[in-house]
Gaussian input, Z-matrix of N, CA and C with variables (Angstrom, degrees):
# hf/3-21g

backbone

0 1
 N
 C     1     B1
 C     2     B2     1     A1
 N     3     B3     2     A2     1     D1
 C     4     B4     3     A3     2     D2
 C     5     B5     4     A4     3     D3
 N     6     B6     5     A5     4     D4
 C     7     B7     6     A6     5     D5
 C     8     B8     7     A7     6     D6
 N     9     B9     8     A8     7     D7
 C    10    B10     9     A9     8     D8
 C    11    B11    10    A10     9     D9
 N    12    B12    11    A11    10    D10
 C    13    B13    12    A12    11    D11
 C    14    B14    13    A13    12    D12
 N    15    B15    14    A14    13    D13
 C    16    B16    15    A15    14    D14
 C    17    B17    16    A16    15    D15
 N    18    B18    17    A17    16    D16
 C    19    B19    18    A18    17    D17
 C    20    B20    19    A19    18    D18
 N    21    B21    20    A20    19    D19
 C    22    B22    21    A21    20    D20
 C    23    B23    22    A22    21    D21
 N    24    B24    23    A23    22    D22
 C    25    B25    24    A24    23    D23
 C    26    B26    25    A25    24    D24
 N    27    B27    26    A26    25    D25
 C    28    B28    27    A27    26    D26
 C    29    B29    28    A28    27    D27
 N    30    B30    29    A29    28    D28
 C    31    B31    30    A30    29    D29
 C    32    B32    31    A31    30    D30
 N    33    B33    32    A32    31    D31
 C    34    B34    33    A33    32    D32
 C    35    B35    34    A34    33    D33
 N    36    B36    35    A35    34    D34
 C    37    B37    36    A36    35    D35
 C    38    B38    37    A37    36    D36
 N    39    B39    38    A38    37    D37
 C    40    B40    39    A39    38    D38
 C    41    B41    40    A40    39    D39
 N    42    B42    41    A41    40    D40
 C    43    B43    42    A42    41    D41
 C    44    B44    43    A43    42    D42
 N    45    B45    44    A44    43    D43
 C    46    B46    45    A45    44    D44
 C    47    B47    46    A46    45    D45
 N    48    B48    47    A47    46    D46
 C    49    B49    48    A48    47    D47
 C    50    B50    49    A49    48    D48
 N    51    B51    50    A50    49    D49
 C    52    B52    51    A51    50    D50
 C    53    B53    52    A52    51    D51
 N    54    B54    53    A53    52    D52
 C    55    B55    54    A54    53    D53
 C    56    B56    55    A55    54    D54
 N    57    B57    56    A56    55    D55
 C    58    B58    57    A57    56    D56
 C    59    B59    58    A58    57    D57
 N    60    B60    59    A59    58    D58
 C    61    B61    60    A60    59    D59
 C    62    B62    61    A61    60    D60
 N    63    B63    62    A62    61    D61
 C    64    B64    63    A63    62    D62
 C    65    B65    64    A64    63    D63
 N    66    B66    65    A65    64    D64
 C    67    B67    66    A66    65    D65
 C    68    B68    67    A67    66    D66
 N    69    B69    68    A68    67    D67
 C    70    B70    69    A69    68    D68
 C    71    B71    70    A70    69    D69
 N    72    B72    71    A71    70    D70
 C    73    B73    72    A72    71    D71
 C    74    B74    73    A73    72    D72
 N    75    B75    74    A74    73    D73
 C    76    B76    75    A75    74    D74
 C    77    B77    76    A76    75    D75
 N    78    B78    77    A77    76    D76
 C    79    B79    78    A78    77    D77
 C    80    B80    79    A79    78    D78
 N    81    B81    80    A80    79    D79
 C    82    B82    81    A81    80    D80
 C    83    B83    82    A82    81    D81
 N    84    B84    83    A83    82    D82
 C    85    B85    84    A84    83    D83
 C    86    B86    85    A85    84    D84
 N    87    B87    86    A86    85    D85
 C    88    B88    87    A87    86    D86
 C    89    B89    88    A88    87    D87
 N    90    B90    89    A89    88    D88
 C    91    B91    90    A90    89    D89
 C    92    B92    91    A91    90    D90
 N    93    B93    92    A92    91    D91
 C    94    B94    93    A93    92    D92
 C    95    B95    94    A94    93    D93
 N    96    B96    95    A95    94    D94
 C    97    B97    96    A96    95    D95
 C    98    B98    97    A97    96    D96
 N    99    B99    98    A98    97    D97
 C   100   B100    99    A99    98    D98
 C   101   B101   100   A100    99    D99
 N   102   B102   101   A101   100   D100
 C   103   B103   102   A102   101   D101
 C   104   B104   103   A103   102   D102
 N   105   B105   104   A104   103   D103
 C   106   B106   105   A105   104   D104
 C   107   B107   106   A106   105   D105
 N   108   B108   107   A107   106   D106
 C   109   B109   108   A108   107   D107
 C   110   B110   109   A109   108   D108
 N   111   B111   110   A110   109   D109
 C   112   B112   111   A111   110   D110
 C   113   B113   112   A112   111   D111
 N   114   B114   113   A113   112   D112
 C   115   B115   114   A114   113   D113
 C   116   B116   115   A115   114   D114
 N   117   B117   116   A116   115   D115
 C   118   B118   117   A117   116   D116
 C   119   B119   118   A118   117   D117
 N   120   B120   119   A119   118   D118
 C   121   B121   120   A120   119   D119
 C   122   B122   121   A121   120   D120
 N   123   B123   122   A122   121   D121
 C   124   B124   123   A123   122   D122
 C   125   B125   124   A124   123   D123
 N   126   B126   125   A125   124   D124
 C   127   B127   126   A126   125   D125
 C   128   B128   127   A127   126   D126
 N   129   B129   128   A128   127   D127
 C   130   B130   129   A129   128   D128
 C   131   B131   130   A130   129   D129
 N   132   B132   131   A131   130   D130
 C   133   B133   132   A132   131   D131
 C   134   B134   133   A133   132   D132
 N   135   B135   134   A134   133   D133
 C   136   B136   135   A135   134   D134
 C   137   B137   136   A136   135   D135
 N   138   B138   137   A137   136   D136
 C   139   B139   138   A138   137   D137
 C   140   B140   139   A139   138   D138
 N   141   B141   140   A140   139   D139
 C   142   B142   141   A141   140   D140
 C   143   B143   142   A142   141   D141
 N   144   B144   143   A143   142   D142
 C   145   B145   144   A144   143   D143
 C   146   B146   145   A145   144   D144
 N   147   B147   146   A146   145   D145
 C   148   B148   147   A147   146   D146
 C   149   B149   148   A148   147   D147
 N   150   B150   149   A149   148   D148
 C   151   B151   150   A150   149   D149
 C   152   B152   151   A151   150   D150
 N   153   B153   152   A152   151   D151
 C   154   B154   153   A153   152   D152
 C   155   B155   154   A154   153   D153
 N   156   B156   155   A155   154   D154
 C   157   B157   156   A156   155   D155
 C   158   B158   157   A157   156   D156
 N   159   B159   158   A158   157   D157
 C   160   B160   159   A159   158   D158
 C   161   B161   160   A160   159   D159
 N   162   B162   161   A161   160   D160
 C   163   B163   162   A162   161   D161
 C   164   B164   163   A163   162   D162
 N   165   B165   164   A164   163   D163
 C   166   B166   165   A165   164   D164
 C   167   B167   166   A166   165   D165
 N   168   B168   167   A167   166   D166
 C   169   B169   168   A168   167   D167
 C   170   B170   169   A169   168   D168
 N   171   B171   170   A170   169   D169
 C   172   B172   171   A171   170   D170
 C   173   B173   172   A172   171   D171
 N   174   B174   173   A173   172   D172
 C   175   B175   174   A174   173   D173
 C   176   B176   175   A175   174   D174
 N   177   B177   176   A176   175   D175
 C   178   B178   177   A177   176   D176
 C   179   B179   178   A178   177   D177
 N   180   B180   179   A179   178   D178
 C   181   B181   180   A180   179   D179
 C   182   B182   181   A181   180   D180
 N   183   B183   182   A182   181   D181
 C   184   B184   183   A183   182   D182
 C   185   B185   184   A184   183   D183
 N   186   B186   185   A185   184   D184
 C   187   B187   186   A186   185   D185
 C   188   B188   187   A187   186   D186
 N   189   B189   188   A188   187   D187
 C   190   B190   189   A189   188   D188
 C   191   B191   190   A190   189   D189
 N   192   B192   191   A191   190   D190
 C   193   B193   192   A192   191   D191
 C   194   B194   193   A193   192   D192
 N   195   B195   194   A194   193   D193
 C   196   B196   195   A195   194   D194
 C   197   B197   196   A196   195   D195
 N   198   B198   197   A197   196   D196
 C   199   B199   198   A198   197   D197
 C   200   B200   199   A199   198   D198
 N   201   B201   200   A200   199   D199
 C   202   B202   201   A201   200   D200
 C   203   B203   202   A202   201   D201
 N   204   B204   203   A203   202   D202
 C   205   B205   204   A204   203   D203
 C   206   B206   205   A205   204   D204
 N   207   B207   206   A206   205   D205
 C   208   B208   207   A207   206   D206
 C   209   B209   208   A208   207   D207
 N   210   B210   209   A209   208   D208
 C   211   B211   210   A210   209   D209
 C   212   B212   211   A211   210   D210
 N   213   B213   212   A212   211   D211
 C   214   B214   213   A213   212   D212
 C   215   B215   214   A214   213   D213
 N   216   B216   215   A215   214   D214
 C   217   B217   216   A216   215   D215
 C   218   B218   217   A217   216   D216
 N   219   B219   218   A218   217   D217
 C   220   B220   219   A219   218   D218
 C   221   B221   220   A220   219   D219
 N   222   B222   221   A221   220   D220
 C   223   B223   222   A222   221   D221
 C   224   B224   223   A223   222   D222
 N   225   B225   224   A224   223   D223
 C   226   B226   225   A225   224   D224
 C   227   B227   226   A226   225   D225
 N   228   B228   227   A227   226   D226
 C   229   B229   228   A228   227   D227
 C   230   B230   229   A229   228   D228
 N   231   B231   230   A230   229   D229
 C   232   B232   231   A231   230   D230
 C   233   B233   232   A232   231   D231
 N   234   B234   233   A233   232   D232
 C   235   B235   234   A234   233   D233
 C   236   B236   235   A235   234   D234
 N   237   B237   236   A236   235   D235
 C   238   B238   237   A237   236   D236
 C   239   B239   238   A238   237   D237
 N   240   B240   239   A239   238   D238
 C   241   B241   240   A240   239   D239
 C   242   B242   241   A241   240   D240
 N   243   B243   242   A242   241   D241
 C   244   B244   243   A243   242   D242
 C   245   B245   244   A244   243   D243
 N   246   B246   245   A245   244   D244
 C   247   B247   246   A246   245   D245
 C   248   B248   247   A247   246   D246
 N   249   B249   248   A248   247   D247
 C   250   B250   249   A249   248   D248
 C   251   B251   250   A250   249   D249
 N   252   B252   251   A251   250   D250
 C   253   B253   252   A252   251   D251
 C   254   B254   253   A253   252   D252
 N   255   B255   254   A254   253   D253
 C   256   B256   255   A255   254   D254
 C   257   B257   256   A256   255   D255
 N   258   B258   257   A257   256   D256
 C   259   B259   258   A258   257   D257
 C   260   B260   259   A259   258   D258
 N   261   B261   260   A260   259   D259
 C   262   B262   261   A261   260   D260
 C   263   B263   262   A262   261   D261
 N   264   B264   263   A263   262   D262
 C   265   B265   264   A264   263   D263
 C   266   B266   265   A265   264   D264
 N   267   B267   266   A266   265   D265
 C   268   B268   267   A267   266   D266
 C   269   B269   268   A268   267   D267
 N   270   B270   269   A269   268   D268
 C   271   B271   270   A270   269   D269
 C   272   B272   271   A271   270   D270
 N   273   B273   272   A272   271   D271
 C   274   B274   273   A273   272   D272
 C   275   B275   274   A274   273   D273
 N   276   B276   275   A275   274   D274
 C   277   B277   276   A276   275   D275
 C   278   B278   277   A277   276   D276
 N   279   B279   278   A278   277   D277
 C   280   B280   279   A279   278   D278
 C   281   B281   280   A280   279   D279
 N   282   B282   281   A281   280   D280
 C   283   B283   282   A282   281   D281
 C   284   B284   283   A283   282   D282
 N   285   B285   284   A284   283   D283
 C   286   B286   285   A285   284   D284
 C   287   B287   286   A286   285   D285
 N   288   B288   287   A287   286   D286
 C   289   B289   288   A288   287   D287
 C   290   B290   289   A289   288   D288
 N   291   B291   290   A290   289   D289
 C   292   B292   291   A291   290   D290
 C   293   B293   292   A292   291   D291
 N   294   B294   293   A293   292   D292
 C   295   B295   294   A294   293   D293
 C   296   B296   295   A295   294   D294
 N   297   B297   296   A296   295   D295
 C   298   B298   297   A297   296   D296
 C   299   B299   298   A298   297   D297
 N   300   B300   299   A299   298   D298
 C   301   B301   300   A300   299   D299
 C   302   B302   301   A301   300   D300
 N   303   B303   302   A302   301   D301
 C   304   B304   303   A303   302   D302
 C   305   B305   304   A304   303   D303
 N   306   B306   305   A305   304   D304
 C   307   B307   306   A306   305   D305
 C   308   B308   307   A307   306   D306
 N   309   B309   308   A308   307   D307
 C   310   B310   309   A309   308   D308
 C   311   B311   310   A310   309   D309
 N   312   B312   311   A311   310   D310
 C   313   B313   312   A312   311   D311
 C   314   B314   313   A313   312   D312
 N   315   B315   314   A314   313   D313
 C   316   B316   315   A315   314   D314
 C   317   B317   316   A316   315   D315
 N   318   B318   317   A317   316   D316
 C   319   B319   318   A318   317   D317
 C   320   B320   319   A319   318   D318
 N   321   B321   320   A320   319   D319
 C   322   B322   321   A321   320   D320
 C   323   B323   322   A322   321   D321
 N   324   B324   323   A323   322   D322
 C   325   B325   324   A324   323   D323
 C   326   B326   325   A325   324   D324
 N   327   B327   326   A326   325   D325
 C   328   B328   327   A327   326   D326
 C   329   B329   328   A328   327   D327
 N   330   B330   329   A329   328   D328
 C   331   B331   330   A330   329   D329
 C   332   B332   331   A331   330   D330
 N   333   B333   332   A332   331   D331
 C   334   B334   333   A333   332   D332
 C   335   B335   334   A334   333   D333

   B1=1.4611
   B2=1.5487
   B3=1.3113
   B4=1.4405
   B5=1.5497
   B6=1.3168
   B7=1.4761
   B8=1.5443
   B9=1.2963
   B10=1.4706
   B11=1.5747
   B12=1.3264
   B13=1.4419
   B14=1.5087
   B15=1.3439
   B16=1.4871
   B17=1.5389
   B18=1.3116
   B19=1.4787
   B20=1.5656
   B21=1.3333
   B22=1.4684
   B23=1.5134
   B24=1.3385
   B25=1.4712
   B26=1.5347
   B27=1.3356
   B28=1.4521
   B29=1.5499
   B30=1.3078
   B31=1.4759
   B32=1.5247
   B33=1.3123
   B34=1.4407
   B35=1.5438
   B36=1.3116
   B37=1.4680
   B38=1.5140
   B39=1.3269
   B40=1.4788
   B41=1.5376
   B42=1.3256
   B43=1.4889
   B44=1.4895
   B45=1.3328
   B46=1.4868
   B47=1.5130
   B48=1.3348
   B49=1.4748
   B50=1.5332
   B51=1.3266
   B52=1.4708
   B53=1.5329
   B54=1.3428
   B55=1.4519
   B56=1.5480
   B57=1.3242
   B58=1.4325
   B59=1.5104
   B60=1.3288
   B61=1.4329
   B62=1.5338
   B63=1.3371
   B64=1.4656
   B65=1.5156
   B66=1.3051
   B67=1.4768
   B68=1.5217
   B69=1.3076
   B70=1.4613
   B71=1.5338
   B72=1.3344
   B73=1.4551
   B74=1.5088
   B75=1.3456
   B76=1.4700
   B77=1.5343
   B78=1.3240
   B79=1.4712
   B80=1.5230
   B81=1.3207
   B82=1.4774
   B83=1.5292
   B84=1.3047
   B85=1.4614
   B86=1.5148
   B87=1.3068
   B88=1.4507
   B89=1.5289
   B90=1.3155
   B91=1.4716
   B92=1.5525
   B93=1.2920
   B94=1.4687
   B95=1.5156
   B96=1.3326
   B97=1.4448
   B98=1.5596
   B99=1.3271
   B100=1.4777
   B101=1.5193
   B102=1.3196
   B103=1.4810
   B104=1.5332
   B105=1.3355
   B106=1.4469
   B107=1.5096
   B108=1.3142
   B109=1.4507
   B110=1.4900
   B111=1.3150
   B112=1.4597
   B113=1.5262
   B114=1.3578
   B115=1.4455
   B116=1.5126
   B117=1.3516
   B118=1.4638
   B119=1.5288
   B120=1.3264
   B121=1.4490
   B122=1.5076
   B123=1.3342
   B124=1.4548
   B125=1.5285
   B126=1.3376
   B127=1.4674
   B128=1.5440
   B129=1.3122
   B130=1.4694
   B131=1.5215
   B132=1.3145
   B133=1.4692
   B134=1.5456
   B135=1.3540
   B136=1.4458
   B137=1.5502
   B138=1.3146
   B139=1.4680
   B140=1.5048
   B141=1.3503
   B142=1.4578
   B143=1.5160
   B144=1.3120
   B145=1.4386
   B146=1.5328
   B147=1.3617
   B148=1.4632
   B149=1.5313
   B150=1.3404
   B151=1.4643
   B152=1.5355
   B153=1.3219
   B154=1.4750
   B155=1.5041
   B156=1.3263
   B157=1.4564
   B158=1.5038
   B159=1.3387
   B160=1.4825
   B161=1.5283
   B162=1.3314
   B163=1.4391
   B164=1.5178
   B165=1.3060
   B166=1.4968
   B167=1.5296
   B168=1.3378
   B169=1.4856
   B170=1.5196
   B171=1.3246
   B172=1.4631
   B173=1.5410
   B174=1.3268
   B175=1.4708
   B176=1.5249
   B177=1.3348
   B178=1.4585
   B179=1.5248
   B180=1.3236
   B181=1.4668
   B182=1.5037
   B183=1.3003
   B184=1.4692
   B185=1.5081
   B186=1.3174
   B187=1.4570
   B188=1.5152
   B189=1.3091
   B190=1.4667
   B191=1.5272
   B192=1.3124
   B193=1.4626
   B194=1.5290
   B195=1.3099
   B196=1.4555
   B197=1.5204
   B198=1.3603
   B199=1.4563
   B200=1.5386
   B201=1.3320
   B202=1.4672
   B203=1.5256
   B204=1.3185
   B205=1.4722
   B206=1.5211
   B207=1.3394
   B208=1.4532
   B209=1.5053
   B210=1.3242
   B211=1.4877
   B212=1.5361
   B213=1.3359
   B214=1.4544
   B215=1.5158
   B216=1.3243
   B217=1.4540
   B218=1.5413
   B219=1.2974
   B220=1.4647
   B221=1.5381
   B222=1.3295
   B223=1.4599
   B224=1.5097
   B225=1.3433
   B226=1.4779
   B227=1.5394
   B228=1.3298
   B229=1.4893
   B230=1.5242
   B231=1.3150
   B232=1.4569
   B233=1.5419
   B234=1.3435
   B235=1.4601
   B236=1.5154
   B237=1.3091
   B238=1.4717
   B239=1.5191
   B240=1.3223
   B241=1.4575
   B242=1.5523
   B243=1.3487
   B244=1.4632
   B245=1.5365
   B246=1.3366
   B247=1.4835
   B248=1.5150
   B249=1.3079
   B250=1.4607
   B251=1.5159
   B252=1.3522
   B253=1.4689
   B254=1.5388
   B255=1.3383
   B256=1.4261
   B257=1.5225
   B258=1.3032
   B259=1.4714
   B260=1.5132
   B261=1.3420
   B262=1.4610
   B263=1.5129
   B264=1.3469
   B265=1.4480
   B266=1.5310
   B267=1.3450
   B268=1.4670
   B269=1.5257
   B270=1.3226
   B271=1.4392
   B272=1.5379
   B273=1.3116
   B274=1.4493
   B275=1.5401
   B276=1.3072
   B277=1.4712
   B278=1.5156
   B279=1.3341
   B280=1.4609
   B281=1.4863
   B282=1.3351
   B283=1.4610
   B284=1.5663
   B285=1.3133
   B286=1.4826
   B287=1.5085
   B288=1.3234
   B289=1.4768
   B290=1.5544
   B291=1.3261
   B292=1.4849
   B293=1.5347
   B294=1.3132
   B295=1.4633
   B296=1.4946
   B297=1.3323
   B298=1.4778
   B299=1.4978
   B300=1.3198
   B301=1.4592
   B302=1.5116
   B303=1.3067
   B304=1.4559
   B305=1.5398
   B306=1.3423
   B307=1.4946
   B308=1.5089
   B309=1.3295
   B310=1.4588
   B311=1.5245
   B312=1.3417
   B313=1.4378
   B314=1.5276
   B315=1.3526
   B316=1.4437
   B317=1.5258
   B318=1.3250
   B319=1.4864
   B320=1.5056
   B321=1.3575
   B322=1.4587
   B323=1.5215
   B324=1.3273
   B325=1.4712
   B326=1.5109
   B327=1.3151
   B328=1.4563
   B329=1.5560
   B330=1.3648
   B331=1.4502
   B332=1.5070
   B333=1.3473
   B334=1.4594
   B335=1.4781
   A1=107.50
   A2=114.72
   A3=122.11
   A4=109.85
   A5=116.60
   A6=120.75
   A7=110.10
   A8=118.11
   A9=121.10
   A10=109.04
   A11=116.10
   A12=118.80
   A13=113.12
   A14=114.39
   A15=120.70
   A16=110.97
   A17=115.66
   A18=120.57
   A19=109.03
   A20=115.95
   A21=118.85
   A22=110.16
   A23=118.38
   A24=121.09
   A25=111.01
   A26=115.87
   A27=120.56
   A28=109.39
   A29=116.24
   A30=119.53
   A31=111.01
   A32=119.24
   A33=122.08
   A34=110.46
   A35=116.75
   A36=121.35
   A37=108.91
   A38=117.12
   A39=120.63
   A40=110.76
   A41=115.68
   A42=118.39
   A43=112.20
   A44=117.47
   A45=121.22
   A46=111.28
   A47=117.04
   A48=121.19
   A49=110.02
   A50=117.09
   A51=119.71
   A52=111.33
   A53=116.33
   A54=119.20
   A55=111.60
   A56=114.89
   A57=120.53
   A58=111.04
   A59=117.83
   A60=122.58
   A61=111.21
   A62=116.42
   A63=119.82
   A64=111.31
   A65=118.44
   A66=120.67
   A67=112.15
   A68=115.73
   A69=118.32
   A70=111.52
   A71=117.68
   A72=119.84
   A73=111.08
   A74=116.85
   A75=120.78
   A76=109.07
   A77=118.05
   A78=121.02
   A79=110.12
   A80=117.43
   A81=119.49
   A82=109.22
   A83=118.58
   A84=120.12
   A85=110.62
   A86=118.79
   A87=121.63
   A88=111.45
   A89=115.20
   A90=120.85
   A91=110.15
   A92=116.20
   A93=119.07
   A94=111.57
   A95=116.12
   A96=121.42
   A97=110.39
   A98=115.60
   A99=119.59
   A100=113.42
   A101=114.92
   A102=121.56
   A103=111.35
   A104=117.77
   A105=121.74
   A106=109.48
   A107=118.39
   A108=121.72
   A109=114.48
   A110=117.18
   A111=121.08
   A112=113.03
   A113=119.35
   A114=120.95
   A115=112.42
   A116=119.82
   A117=117.10
   A118=114.16
   A119=116.96
   A120=119.37
   A121=113.14
   A122=115.52
   A123=120.18
   A124=111.66
   A125=115.91
   A126=120.89
   A127=109.26
   A128=116.71
   A129=119.65
   A130=111.54
   A131=116.80
   A132=120.85
   A133=110.89
   A134=115.94
   A135=119.94
   A136=111.39
   A137=115.99
   A138=119.17
   A139=110.90
   A140=117.52
   A141=120.26
   A142=111.98
   A143=116.42
   A144=118.74
   A145=112.13
   A146=115.50
   A147=119.21
   A148=111.93
   A149=117.17
   A150=120.89
   A151=109.57
   A152=116.23
   A153=119.94
   A154=111.82
   A155=116.85
   A156=121.29
   A157=112.11
   A158=117.50
   A159=121.59
   A160=108.83
   A161=118.32
   A162=121.44
   A163=111.86
   A164=116.55
   A165=120.02
   A166=109.43
   A167=116.12
   A168=119.47
   A169=109.91
   A170=117.59
   A171=120.44
   A172=110.99
   A173=115.79
   A174=119.98
   A175=111.74
   A176=117.75
   A177=119.27
   A178=112.89
   A179=117.80
   A180=121.78
   A181=113.47
   A182=117.47
   A183=121.21
   A184=115.74
   A185=116.86
   A186=119.37
   A187=115.23
   A188=119.38
   A189=122.87
   A190=111.61
   A191=116.26
   A192=120.98
   A193=111.73
   A194=118.68
   A195=120.50
   A196=112.02
   A197=116.54
   A198=120.85
   A199=109.37
   A200=116.24
   A201=119.63
   A202=111.29
   A203=115.30
   A204=119.65
   A205=111.61
   A206=116.06
   A207=118.52
   A208=112.74
   A209=115.94
   A210=119.59
   A211=111.07
   A212=116.65
   A213=118.85
   A214=113.61
   A215=115.87
   A216=120.38
   A217=113.81
   A218=114.94
   A219=120.02
   A220=109.44
   A221=117.56
   A222=121.64
   A223=110.26
   A224=117.07
   A225=121.49
   A226=109.79
   A227=116.25
   A228=120.92
   A229=110.32
   A230=117.74
   A231=122.22
   A232=110.96
   A233=115.57
   A234=119.12
   A235=110.93
   A236=119.17
   A237=121.15
   A238=110.06
   A239=117.31
   A240=121.19
   A241=110.19
   A242=115.01
   A243=118.34
   A244=111.91
   A245=115.27
   A246=118.47
   A247=110.97
   A248=116.78
   A249=120.53
   A250=112.25
   A251=116.31
   A252=120.16
   A253=110.39
   A254=116.07
   A255=120.65
   A256=111.80
   A257=116.55
   A258=121.66
   A259=111.46
   A260=116.58
   A261=119.47
   A262=113.40
   A263=115.50
   A264=120.58
   A265=107.63
   A266=115.50
   A267=121.88
   A268=109.31
   A269=117.62
   A270=123.56
   A271=106.93
   A272=117.59
   A273=122.68
   A274=112.92
   A275=116.39
   A276=119.87
   A277=112.56
   A278=116.23
   A279=121.51
   A280=111.40
   A281=116.41
   A282=120.24
   A283=111.01
   A284=116.03
   A285=118.14
   A286=112.47
   A287=116.54
   A288=120.63
   A289=108.16
   A290=116.58
   A291=120.29
   A292=108.95
   A293=118.21
   A294=121.10
   A295=111.42
   A296=117.24
   A297=119.66
   A298=112.16
   A299=118.02
   A300=121.96
   A301=111.11
   A302=116.88
   A303=121.24
   A304=110.79
   A305=115.15
   A306=119.77
   A307=110.93
   A308=117.96
   A309=121.65
   A310=111.61
   A311=117.51
   A312=120.58
   A313=112.05
   A314=116.04
   A315=119.56
   A316=111.60
   A317=116.63
   A318=120.50
   A319=111.62
   A320=116.62
   A321=118.64
   A322=110.60
   A323=118.06
   A324=120.37
   A325=111.17
   A326=116.74
   A327=118.98
   A328=111.64
   A329=116.16
   A330=120.32
   A331=112.66
   A332=116.89
   A333=121.73
   A334=108.26
   D1=139.35
   D2=-178.17
   D3=-65.79
   D4=135.61
   D5=-174.43
   D6=-65.41
   D7=-39.29
   D8=-178.24
   D9=-64.92
   D10=-42.53
   D11=176.75
   D12=-61.15
   D13=-41.08
   D14=179.43
   D15=-59.97
   D16=-44.39
   D17=-177.92
   D18=-66.14
   D19=-45.18
   D20=-178.16
   D21=-66.98
   D22=-40.01
   D23=179.77
   D24=-65.73
   D25=-40.96
   D26=179.26
   D27=-62.18
   D28=-47.21
   D29=179.18
   D30=-62.49
   D31=-38.93
   D32=179.72
   D33=-64.64
   D34=-42.58
   D35=-179.66
   D36=-64.84
   D37=-43.60
   D38=-178.78
   D39=-65.09
   D40=-42.53
   D41=178.19
   D42=-62.82
   D43=-43.18
   D44=177.32
   D45=-60.52
   D46=-42.73
   D47=178.85
   D48=-64.53
   D49=-40.12
   D50=179.95
   D51=-68.44
   D52=-36.81
   D53=176.00
   D54=-64.47
   D55=-43.21
   D56=175.93
   D57=-57.29
   D58=-46.34
   D59=179.83
   D60=-66.10
   D61=-42.26
   D62=-179.75
   D63=-63.85
   D64=-46.57
   D65=-178.78
   D66=-62.40
   D67=-42.94
   D68=-179.31
   D69=-75.64
   D70=-29.23
   D71=174.30
   D72=-67.12
   D73=-38.09
   D74=177.67
   D75=-66.60
   D76=-41.00
   D77=177.74
   D78=-62.40
   D79=-41.00
   D80=179.94
   D81=-68.22
   D82=-41.69
   D83=178.70
   D84=-63.21
   D85=-37.26
   D86=177.70
   D87=-63.15
   D88=-42.75
   D89=178.55
   D90=-64.45
   D91=-42.25
   D92=178.74
   D93=-65.49
   D94=-37.68
   D95=178.76
   D96=-64.69
   D97=-41.34
   D98=179.54
   D99=-80.28
   D100=-9.19
   D101=-179.26
   D102=59.48
   D103=41.98
   D104=176.75
   D105=-112.01
   D106=104.04
   D107=178.41
   D108=67.96
   D109=72.95
   D110=-171.99
   D111=-69.99
   D112=-33.13
   D113=-178.56
   D114=-64.08
   D115=-51.55
   D116=176.04
   D117=-63.65
   D118=-31.26
   D119=176.79
   D120=-65.30
   D121=-40.80
   D122=176.90
   D123=-66.51
   D124=-38.56
   D125=176.02
   D126=-62.23
   D127=-45.11
   D128=-179.43
   D129=-65.56
   D130=-36.36
   D131=176.39
   D132=-65.48
   D133=-43.36
   D134=178.48
   D135=-65.53
   D136=-39.88
   D137=177.85
   D138=-66.52
   D139=-35.84
   D140=176.45
   D141=-64.41
   D142=-38.17
   D143=176.81
   D144=-66.62
   D145=-34.78
   D146=175.71
   D147=-65.58
   D148=-39.54
   D149=177.96
   D150=-67.79
   D151=-39.79
   D152=175.38
   D153=-59.75
   D154=-42.83
   D155=175.64
   D156=-62.95
   D157=-35.53
   D158=178.51
   D159=-65.28
   D160=-41.30
   D161=179.37
   D162=-64.95
   D163=-38.40
   D164=177.48
   D165=-68.27
   D166=-43.69
   D167=-179.66
   D168=-64.56
   D169=-36.70
   D170=177.88
   D171=-62.54
   D172=-39.57
   D173=-177.96
   D174=-70.33
   D175=-38.65
   D176=-178.76
   D177=-89.42
   D178=-7.72
   D179=176.22
   D180=77.48
   D181=41.97
   D182=179.88
   D183=-71.99
   D184=-31.00
   D185=177.91
   D186=101.53
   D187=-16.99
   D188=-179.64
   D189=-103.82
   D190=10.86
   D191=-175.01
   D192=-60.31
   D193=-43.32
   D194=-178.01
   D195=-65.20
   D196=-36.79
   D197=-179.79
   D198=-69.91
   D199=-44.30
   D200=176.93
   D201=-59.72
   D202=-40.69
   D203=178.54
   D204=-63.03
   D205=-44.10
   D206=178.37
   D207=-62.97
   D208=-44.95
   D209=-178.88
   D210=-67.22
   D211=-50.88
   D212=-179.58
   D213=-64.42
   D214=-40.01
   D215=177.77
   D216=-66.59
   D217=-36.86
   D218=178.67
   D219=-67.59
   D220=-39.06
   D221=176.78
   D222=-63.83
   D223=-43.74
   D224=178.88
   D225=-62.03
   D226=-45.10
   D227=-179.90
   D228=-62.23
   D229=-43.66
   D230=-179.83
   D231=-62.73
   D232=-44.99
   D233=178.95
   D234=-64.25
   D235=-39.54
   D236=179.10
   D237=-66.45
   D238=-38.93
   D239=178.31
   D240=-63.25
   D241=-42.89
   D242=177.03
   D243=-61.66
   D244=-40.35
   D245=178.58
   D246=-62.98
   D247=-41.72
   D248=179.89
   D249=-64.30
   D250=-41.82
   D251=179.27
   D252=-67.61
   D253=-41.18
   D254=-178.90
   D255=-63.85
   D256=-39.45
   D257=-178.45
   D258=-80.70
   D259=-12.05
   D260=-178.23
   D261=71.96
   D262=22.16
   D263=-176.34
   D264=-132.80
   D265=67.34
   D266=-173.18
   D267=-91.24
   D268=114.55
   D269=175.05
   D270=-104.21
   D271=97.98
   D272=-175.59
   D273=-58.39
   D274=-39.64
   D275=-178.82
   D276=-61.26
   D277=-37.86
   D278=177.38
   D279=-61.51
   D280=-43.45
   D281=-178.38
   D282=-72.08
   D283=-34.15
   D284=175.54
   D285=-66.76
   D286=-36.82
   D287=178.20
   D288=-65.36
   D289=-43.89
   D290=-180.00
   D291=-61.88
   D292=-45.40
   D293=178.26
   D294=-61.80
   D295=-41.67
   D296=177.15
   D297=-61.77
   D298=-38.71
   D299=177.07
   D300=-64.14
   D301=-42.17
   D302=178.43
   D303=-61.83
   D304=-45.17
   D305=179.36
   D306=-65.15
   D307=-39.96
   D308=179.37
   D309=-65.71
   D310=-41.03
   D311=177.36
   D312=-66.49
   D313=-40.28
   D314=178.72
   D315=-64.06
   D316=-42.91
   D317=175.66
   D318=-61.78
   D319=-42.96
   D320=179.42
   D321=-64.42
   D322=-38.71
   D323=178.78
   D324=-67.02
   D325=-36.92
   D326=178.11
   D327=-67.92
   D328=-32.04
   D329=179.39
   D330=-76.31
   D331=-31.77
   D332=178.63
   D333=-74.99

């Protein structure tokens, strides 16, 4: 594999993971600010921190990035599913897309 492609692909995967973590961290912070369902919001915040750690580990080449991504992403997906059920507004396709993104990022991190 070309070295330049490897560097660009690694940076792209890390940036996507950080964006995923940032967006879900903002959503968790918004829920905590509104005081609506603090347990799922705390789970989502913790999962976001796990995804953030996966992005950092991917960048420095620690080797556990894919596992951190799977764990953090699964926690985020579970918290979002709980929020949807609690609100009575469950959009299954939205949750499947989020899970697919987590799996794609985890596979990309394992490949890098």
